C-alpha positions in Angstrom: 0.3 0.3 0.2 1.6 3.0 -1.1 1.4 6.3 1.5 -1.4 7.9 -0.2 -3.8 4.6 -0.2 -3.0 4.6 3.3 -4.1 7.8 4.2 -7.5 7.6 1.8 -8.3 4.3 4.0 -7.5 6.3 6.9 -9.8 9.2 5.9 -12.5 6.9 4.9 -12.2 4.8 8.3 -13.0 8.3 10.1 -15.6 9.0 8.1 -17.1 5.9 8.8 -16.5 5.6 12.2 -17.9 9.5 12.5 -21.1 8.3 10.6 -21.3 5.2 13.2 -21.3 7.2 16.0 -23.6 10.2 14.7 -26.1 8.4 12.7 -26.1 4.5 13.4 -24.8 5.2 17.4 -28.4 5.9 18.5 -29.9 3.6 16.0 -28.0 1.2 17.6 -28.8 1.8 21.3 -32.3 2.4 20.6 -32.6 -1.1 19.6 -30.7 -2.7 21.7 -32.7 -0.9 24.8 -36.0 -1.9 23.4 -34.8 -5.8 23.4 -33.3 -5.1 26.9 -36.7 -3.6 28.2 -38.8 -6.6 26.7 -36.7 -9.4 27.9 -37.1 -7.7 31.4 -40.9 -8.3 31.0 -39.4 -12.8 30.0 -37.0 -12.3 33.4 -39.9 -10.8 35.6 -37.0 -8.4 37.3 -35.2 -5.6 36.4 -31.2 -6.8 36.0 -31.2 -9.0 38.7 -33.6 -7.5 40.6 -36.9 -9.5 40.7 -40.4 -7.9 40.4 -42.3 -8.2 43.9 -44.8 -11.1 43.3 -48.4 -10.8 42.6 -51.4 -11.8 44.6 -53.3 -13.3 42.0 -50.5 -16.1 41.5 -50.1 -16.7 45.2 -52.5 -19.7 46.8 -54.6 -18.8 49.3 -55.1 -15.3 48.9 -58.3 -13.8 47.7 -56.7 -12.5 44.4 -55.8 -16.0 43.8 -59.3 -17.5 43.9 -61.0 -14.8 42.0 -58.2 -15.0 39.1 -58.5 -18.9 39.0 -62.1 -18.4 39.1 -62.2 -16.3 36.0 -59.5 -18.1 34.1 -56.8 -20.3 35.2 -54.4 -19.0 33.2 -54.4 -15.9 35.1 -52.9 -17.6 37.8 -49.6 -19.2 35.9 -49.0 -15.7 33.6 -46.1 -13.8 33.6 -46.1 -10.7 36.2 -46.9 -7.5 33.6 -48.3 -9.7 31.0 -51.5 -8.8 31.6 -54.7 -10.1 29.0 -53.5 -8.2 26.0 -49.5 -8.2 26.5 -50.2 -4.2 25.6 -46.8 -3.3 27.6 -44.5 -5.4 26.2 -45.1 -4.8 22.8 -45.8 -1.0 23.5 -41.9 -0.4 24.1 -40.3 1.3 20.9 -37.9 4.1 19.8 -40.1 7.4 19.7 -37.6 9.3 17.8 -33.6 9.5 16.9 -31.6 12.3 16.5 -27.6 12.7 16.9 -26.2 11.2 19.5 -30.0 11.1 21.4 -32.4 8.2 20.9 -35.6 8.2 23.1 -37.5 4.9 23.8 -41.1 5.1 25.7 -44.1 2.8 25.7 -46.5 4.2 23.0 -49.9 5.2 23.7 -51.5 4.2 20.4 -50.4 0.2 21.4 -52.3 -0.1 24.4 -56.2 -1.1 23.6 -57.1 0.9 27.2 -55.5 3.1 29.3 -51.4 3.7 29.0 -50.2 2.6 32.0 -46.7 2.1 31.9 -45.3 4.6 33.6 -47.5 3.4 36.9 -45.8 0.0 36.8 -41.9 1.2 36.0 -42.2 3.8 38.9 -44.6 2.5 41.6 -47.4 5.3 41.5 -51.0 5.4 42.2 -53.3 3.5 40.8 -57.1 2.5 40.5 -60.0 4.8 41.0 -60.5 7.3 43.4 -58.1 7.5 46.3 -56.6 4.6 44.5 -53.8 2.6 45.6 -49.7 2.3 44.7 -49.1 0.6 42.5 -45.3 -1.6 43.6 -42.6 -0.4 41.4 -41.8 -3.4 39.0 -39.1 -1.4 36.7 -38.7 -2.9 33.1 -37.0 0.4 31.5 -34.3 3.3 32.4 -30.9 3.7 32.5 -28.6 0.4 33.4 -25.2 -0.4 33.8 -25.8 -3.6 32.0 -27.7 -2.2 29.5 -25.0 0.3 28.2 -22.3 -2.5 28.5 -24.9 -4.6 25.7 -25.0 -0.9 23.9 -20.7 -0.7 23.9 -20.2 -4.2 23.1 -23.0 -3.9 19.9 -20.7 -0.3 18.6 -17.7 -2.7 18.7 -18.7 -5.0 16.4 -20.2 -2.7 14.2 -16.7 -0.9 14.9 -14.9 -4.4 14.0 -17.2 -4.7 10.4 -16.2 -1.2 9.5 -12.4 -1.9 10.6 -12.3 -4.7 7.8 
């Protein structure tokens, strides 16, 4: 390789790396985050912290008896699956900009009222005075997620460097 060819190759790599970080980095981060957040529903927890058990799955409770009377599957299904699975399905990338991505629970995905924030943050739920929903976080900042994003970007960098 001549010095001129080497310089052209270095310039090409610089441009591809810049494009990767400016254009593709946020997209990669968003897709990785959506996948990570949806996996929390299968794992029934946030990272290594399991969600608080629900009464409808606890034999001997009034909620268990009620759930099993209506449909036996309610006593065994995943904690935040609900009858529709809307919450997990609603997680998507809202928008991507240079160096920025927003992931949210899209209100249009719900057959009833959007309730993602109530579950994720443990807020007041129900009518009237209602009750405080136990926090069952499935979205947010995470060292594990950050490591997955870095790993995916490194994989893309290796593809460019070939």
